[in-house]
C-alpha positions, 0 to 999 in steps of 0.5 A: 101128250096125255093118253086116254087113260090119263084123261079118264083118270084126271076127269074122275079125280076132278069131279067126284061122283054124287050120284049112283048112275054114272058108273055102268057095269054093263059098259065096263063088262063090254070093254073088258071082254072086248079087250080079249076078243069076247062079247057079253052075247057069247053066253047065249042068254041074258046078262044081268047086274043088280045093285049099285055102288057105293055098297061100302063107305069108300070112294072106290067102286069096288063092288062094280070092279068085283062084279064085272070081273066075276061076270066077265069070267062067267061069260067067258066060260059060258061061251066055252060051254056054248061052243062045246054044247050049243047051249046058251045060258042066263047069267046074273050077279048082285053087286050087293054081295060080291065084296064078300067074294072079293075079300071073303076073310076080312070080317072073319064070318064067311070063310070058316074051317071047323067053325073058326076063321083062318088066321096067321097063327105062325106069326100073329103079330107080324109087323110087316102085315098090310095093316101097318104103314110106317111114316118116314123122316120126310112125312111120307108113308111106307108099306113094307110087306115083307110078310114071309119068313125069308123076306121078313128076316132080311128086312129086319136086317136091312133096318137093323131093328128088332121084330116089333111095330115100334122098333120098325117105326123108329127105324123107318123114321130115320130115313126119307121115303123115296130113298128107303123105298129104293134101298129095299127094292134094290135088295129084292125086298118089298117097299112101296111109298104110298102115293096119291093118284096124281103122283102115280100118274107122273111116275115113269112106271105109269108111263109103261102101265098106261100103254099095257092092256088090262090083260095081254094075250099074245100068240107066241108059237104055232101048234095044231088046233086042240079041240075041246073034248066031246060030251063035257060035264062042265065048261072046262071038263078035260082041261088041265092046269099046272100051277105055281100059284101063291098068296091070293092072285096066283092061287086064285086063278087056279081056284077060278079054273077049278070052279068051272071044271078044270083039273088044277094041280098047284105045286109047292116046294118042300121049303115053301111057306104059306099063311093059313089065311091065304091058303084056305081062301085061295087054294079052294078047288085045287089039288096040291102036291110037293115038288122040288124044282131044284132037283133034276129028277123033279124037273123031269117029273115037272116036264112030264106033267107039263106035257099033258097040261093045257096051261101053266100059271104062276105069280112068283117073283120076277125072274123066278121063271127065267131062273128055272127055264119056265118062261112062256117061250121056253115052255112052249118049246116043250109043249106046243099049244100051251097057255102060259099065265104070268102075274106080277105087281108092275107088269113086264116093262119099266123100271119097276118091273122087277119089284115084288109086292102084293095087292095092297102095294098096288093100292098104295102106289096108285093112290087108292089108299091116299084117297081112302084116307088122306095123303097125310094119313092113308088107310086100307079099304074097309074090306082090306084088299083092292084087286087080288081076286079081280086079277085072278078072274080077269086072267081067267077070262084071258085063259078062256079066250086063249082056249077058244082060239087054240081050239080053232087056230092052234097056237101057244099063248102067253098071258100077262097081267099086273095088279098095278094095271088093275088099279089103273082100271079102278082109278078111271072107272069113277070116284065117289065123293066121300061124304056121298058114299058115307051117306048112301052106302049100306042103305036099303035098296040098291046099296044094301050090303047083303050076305053072300051065297055060301057053300059047305064041304067036309074036307081032309082039312075039316069042315069048310064053309066058303063063299061061292062066286056069286054069279048065277049061271043057269046051265053050269053053276060052278062047284069044286070037285076037290073043295080043300086039301092040305098043302102039298099033300097029294100026288103030282099026277093028273086025274083021268080024263 
């Protein structure tokens, strides 16, 4: 028996859209908010969308997904502001701008540090970057996103080849796709066979994902209510978030919380690595400190920080939190009333739940790239990403809902969300006919691709130009109290409330 989600995906695949009036962002917004017990009316004012997909030449309604995710976040935090002050506000977003926020760095124009677009100077010719897909012996395409130093070295050793695109391509052509995908994942490395949407819906993992909510909130323990503080300056004034956020999705959640006033402290191990490209986009707004959780004294410091935190977030590889006794249940024992956010590629159940990966792997496995190009030659979206930041924003909606519940009923809360489940949302939202999208995208009016709203700041890293969240909030426009700091450079302590 098929599920409602499967039926919606099948309907979208069988009837590509040739008009722009079938995808309704207001309807999608209601569904997202309803999933966590919220509603657009929580903002206490008007909620307005302008512009329509397709904005870029893609079969996927990426602007709708981004705009709805950003608006859901705005509604959720406007709702907290209304709870704290009684003040409602009007919200608006232009879908013609939001793709520049979904991927602010792809066109090397909007995110700038001292006049230059951040890149990957530590490994500029990395053959495992998402732009490279490798064809297998049986004619399939494989993503091997082992982009960080340790996994890169291990992947090259597994393939038995040198560090170049041509060498990896030759090595991959010696293997069939499914077998090599399995071999990499059994080794704890990254490999994703590019699939069509039809193939994806037949996998065992899809059977688990389709039964997961877009984002899951579970009350896992009791505590006294934790009311919001009085006289707030921002929606999240007084809220403290402790993070182990990496790459984009995890760190992006911290950025989202900081934008609305939280004190966000993101921790890095002394041997951790991050690319300039991702650090200078996703770590905006957060303070950053170094802490070695392998040391008993540092873990004691961590638990002291946790004792004064409202929430903890992480997108580390599956198993990491358990290895350090940092699961939601374990941390709720230390700090009743904690909100715990865990982000992953494939979710928390199923045969692929322990696999690692990134935004583009969710796009590859779910059929996004096979449809963007063809099954015979898949390709990335024009904007390079699918849903990294969308996961950050939807996770922040769940955080807002949990904070509201905690303020009245108390409790410790576990939030879980996955990139692959976000891709399923995109699949059943609607799919444009590719010729129609190519003809109408970027044309004047509703489909024009507009420049984003920007902000600038002088930071310890240099003069930074970045992209705002593009949602106009009439009472509490977002801003970053700490725009950008060098990685790991700050003190592991909280700011005074």
